[in-house]
N, CA, C and O of each residue as an XYZ file, in Angstrom:
208
protein
N     -14.762     23.715    -12.560
C     -13.489     23.819    -11.874
C     -12.373     23.986    -12.907
O     -12.174     23.119    -13.757
N     -11.659     25.087    -12.831
C     -10.629     25.377    -13.816
C      -9.382     24.540    -13.559
O      -8.822     23.974    -14.497
N      -8.934     24.450    -12.305
C      -7.724     23.702    -11.961
C      -8.070     22.266    -11.576
O      -7.853     21.852    -10.437
N      -8.604     21.516    -12.524
C      -8.975     20.137    -12.222
C      -7.757     19.232    -12.350
O      -6.935     19.395    -13.252
N      -7.658     18.281    -11.436
C      -6.569     17.326    -11.447
C      -7.091     15.984    -11.910
O      -8.152     15.536    -11.476
N      -6.344     15.346    -12.789
C      -6.716     14.021    -13.245
C      -5.802     12.985    -12.636
O      -4.610     13.225    -12.442
N      -6.363     11.840    -12.337
C      -5.600     10.721    -11.824
C      -6.133      9.442    -12.447
O      -7.216      9.436    -13.033
N      -5.374      8.357    -12.322
C      -5.785      7.087    -12.899
C      -6.460      6.242    -11.827
O      -5.847      5.924    -10.808
N      -7.707      5.880    -12.050
C      -8.443      5.039    -11.115
C      -8.144      3.585    -11.449
O      -8.370      3.146    -12.577
N      -7.636      2.839    -10.474
C      -7.276      1.444    -10.701
C      -8.505      0.542    -10.797
O      -8.448     -0.501    -11.448
N      -9.604      0.921    -10.166
C     -10.824      0.117    -10.259
C     -11.516      0.298    -11.609
O     -11.931     -0.671    -12.244
N     -11.634      1.565    -12.039
C     -12.311      1.864    -13.303
C     -11.405      1.687    -14.514
O     -11.880      1.594    -15.645
N     -10.082      1.640    -14.268
C      -9.068      1.494    -15.326
C      -9.151      2.597    -16.385
O      -9.093      2.343    -17.588
N      -9.290      3.836    -15.885
C      -9.293      4.985    -16.785
C      -8.941      6.244    -16.000
O      -9.010      6.265    -14.771
N      -8.563      7.294    -16.730
C      -8.264      8.575    -16.108
C      -9.565      9.274    -15.757
O     -10.482      9.355    -16.575
N      -9.633      9.775    -14.539
C     -10.814     10.501    -14.074
C     -10.379     11.779    -13.376
O      -9.228     11.911    -12.961
N     -11.303     12.714    -13.250
C     -11.035     13.968    -12.548
C     -11.190     13.722    -11.051
O     -12.215     13.208    -10.604
N     -10.165     14.093    -10.275
C     -10.191     13.862     -8.829
C     -11.243     14.711     -8.147
O     -11.453     15.874     -8.491
N     -11.902     14.100     -7.165
C     -12.872     14.810     -6.346
C     -12.189     15.139     -5.017
O     -11.583     14.259     -4.405
N     -12.274     16.371     -4.571
C     -11.650     16.856     -3.330
C     -10.143     16.592     -3.282
O      -9.681     15.923     -2.358
N      -9.357     17.095     -4.247
C      -7.906     16.872     -4.206
C      -7.249     17.647     -3.071
O      -7.580     18.807     -2.825
N      -6.305     16.988     -2.375
C      -5.588     17.620     -1.271
C      -4.100     17.326     -1.415
O      -3.726     16.174     -1.639
N      -3.239     18.341     -1.293
C      -1.791     18.101     -1.343
C      -1.306     17.438     -0.056
O      -1.712     17.831      1.037
N      -0.440     16.435     -0.183
C       0.128     15.739      0.968
C       1.622     15.568      0.747
O       2.129     15.838     -0.342
N       2.324     15.121      1.778
C       3.732     14.761      1.676
C       3.840     13.290      2.056
O       3.379     12.873      3.117
N       4.455     12.517      1.175
C       4.593     11.080      1.430
C       5.674     10.839      2.481
O       6.389     11.762      2.871
N       5.785      9.589      2.935
C       6.757      9.236      3.971
C       8.187      9.557      3.562
O       9.006      9.907      4.412
N       8.501      9.444      2.274
C       9.855      9.709      1.816
C      10.112     11.198      1.569
O      11.194     11.561      1.108
N       9.140     12.065      1.867
C       9.324     13.498      1.744
C       8.906     14.079      0.416
O       8.971     15.296      0.237
N       8.480     13.257     -0.520
C       8.069     13.745     -1.847
C       6.625     14.249     -1.802
O       5.804     13.722     -1.051
N       6.317     15.273     -2.608
C       4.940     15.781     -2.637
C       4.035     14.881     -3.476
O       4.487     14.230     -4.418
N       2.759     14.856     -3.121
C       1.760     14.090     -3.860
C       0.402     14.743     -3.638
O       0.249     15.634     -2.803
N      -0.576     14.281     -4.404
C      -1.943     14.755     -4.253
C      -2.836     13.543     -4.096
O      -2.689     12.554     -4.815
N      -3.759     13.620     -3.157
C      -4.694     12.525     -2.920
C      -6.110     13.052     -3.134
O      -6.439     14.176     -2.756
N      -6.929     12.218     -3.746
C      -8.322     12.573     -3.991
C      -9.150     11.313     -4.075
O      -8.652     10.217     -3.817
N     -10.414     11.463     -4.437
C     -11.278     10.301     -4.583
C     -11.851     10.252     -5.996
O     -11.994     11.277     -6.663
N     -12.172      9.044     -6.434
C     -12.772      8.846     -7.748
C     -14.252      9.213     -7.657
O     -14.945      8.744     -6.754
N     -14.751     10.048     -8.582
C     -16.166     10.422     -8.528
C     -17.103      9.271     -8.890
O     -18.284      9.307     -8.543
N     -16.590      8.245     -9.588
C     -17.441      7.130    -10.014
C     -17.584      6.065     -8.935
O     -18.699      5.665     -8.602
N     -16.441      5.595     -8.375
C     -16.498      4.461     -7.445
C     -16.110      4.834     -6.018
O     -16.368      4.053     -5.102
N     -15.498      6.000     -5.793
C     -15.181      6.457     -4.449
C     -13.860      5.966     -3.887
O     -13.588      6.199     -2.709
N     -13.015      5.287     -4.683
C     -11.721      4.831     -4.185
C     -10.726      5.981     -4.165
O     -10.915      6.995     -4.839
N      -9.650      5.809     -3.375
C      -8.622      6.838     -3.287
C      -7.754      6.823     -4.531
O      -7.420      5.763     -5.059
N      -7.391      8.023     -4.998
C      -6.508      8.192     -6.152
C      -5.311      9.004     -5.691
O      -5.467     10.052     -5.064
N      -4.116      8.517     -6.003
C      -2.886      9.238     -5.682
C      -2.235      9.700     -6.973
O      -2.183      8.968     -7.961
N      -1.732     10.950     -6.944
C      -0.957     11.469     -8.062
C       0.341     11.985     -7.462
O       0.349     12.934     -6.678
N       1.446     11.335     -7.848
C       2.742     11.686     -7.293
C       3.302     12.880     -8.050
O       3.243     12.935     -9.279
N       3.843     13.833     -7.306
C       4.411     15.043     -7.888
C       3.694     16.260     -7.361
O       2.589     16.164     -6.828
N       4.330     17.410     -7.513
C       3.767     18.657     -7.006
C       2.534     19.026     -7.816
O       2.549     18.972     -9.046
N       1.467     19.400     -7.121
C       0.223     19.814     -7.772
C       0.417     21.183     -8.383
O       1.017     22.064     -7.768
N      -0.085     21.367     -9.586
C      -0.019     22.655    -10.256
C      -1.176     23.501     -9.767
O      -2.341     23.165     -9.979
N      -0.841     24.617     -9.102
C      -1.887     25.460     -8.504
C      -2.346     26.541     -9.441
O      -3.220     27.334     -9.089
């Protein structure tokens, strides 16, 4: 995957590559990206516009 997104997993306490990243809009109207950790399966949020 060329356009891989990294996020910080709070369970693993390290940066990991997001699995199935999806762009979302938070309640306050700001853009974010949500994905899952490939190691433990928890949700990872990355605030800010995703670079496509």
